[in-house]
Residue, then its C-alpha position, 0 to 999 in steps of 0.5 A: m510181269s510184262v511179256l516183253d520183259s522175257p528174252r524171247a519177247l524182246k526179240i521178236a517184237l525186235a526183229a517185228s520192229v526191224a522188219l516194219n522198218l526195211f518194209a517200209i524204207a522199201g517202200g520208201v524207195t520203190l515210191w521215189v524211184t517210181k516218182t523220179k522216173a515219171e518226171s524224168k520222161i515228162e521233164a524229157a518231152q518239155v525241156p525247151g530246145r530239146q524234142s524227146t524223140f518217140r523212141d526216147i519215149l518208149a524206152g522207159m514204157e514196159p514191153e507190153a505197152r511198147d509193144r502195143v503203141r508201135s502196133a498201134f501207131r503203124a497201123s494208124a500210119m498205113a491207114a492214113r498213107p492214102d490221104f497223105e499220098a493224095s495230098r502230095a500229089a495235088r500239091r506237086q501238080a499245083v506246083e508244075l502248073m504254076r511252073g508251066p507255060k500256062p499258069d492258072a492260078a485258079a486250077a492251082n488254088a484247087l489243087l491246093d485246096q485238095s491238097r490241104a484236104a487231103e492233109m487235114r484227113g490224114r493227120a486227123r486219123l493219125e491224132h484221133d488214132a493216137t488219143a485212143v491209144l494214150v488213154t489205154l496208158d498208165p498215167d506216167d506214159r500217157q503224160a510223157l507221150a500226150a507231148i507228140l499232140s502238140r508239136r506243130k510238125g507231126g503232132g500225132a505222129p511219132d515214127p515207131h521205127k526211127g523214133g522221130a519226135g514227130g516224125g518226118q516224111g514219115g512222121g506219122p505212127g510208121g509213115g508219112p506224106e507217102g506212107r512210108p515208115d521212114g522216120d524222120h527226115g524233116r517234115g512232119a505228118g503235120d506238114p506232108s506238103g509236096p516237094r520242100g520249099e513249096r510251101 
């Protein structure tokens, strides 16, 4: 006589089977939800015509990771602030020089060269700091947030306060050309040039 022939043994076997099926279903649902969440974040950052904002991406992160990213980007922006300020100042001087009664192309070009060099220093700092943060994130968050590096304006420079998709005037991680954490105002960290229309 098999041990499964007794009513008690059958009940135990049935209960075990049900429990295993429930665990399998729960595991499958968890995997599906996790996969869907990751795909949604990645798609939101890649859909043509819609740039997912920094805030959108952060919203999908765990609180600990979100706070860490914000803090790191804010610190990076403050460190890059002098470079962006120098870039704006040099470009502003070049504009004023060429608007004045005695324009000097050579001097203006030298100032513009200084502006570009300062801009690139600031942008490099933001992008290097951004990649340093990205490698600390889990794969799903990293894939979603990595999109900030491909954007022409403020590529490595979303604003943690306003959620700009690459920032604007403060496109950097919390700051921009003037080092202000003022979010998405039209110019990214990758374009911290002086007054609008001077390029």
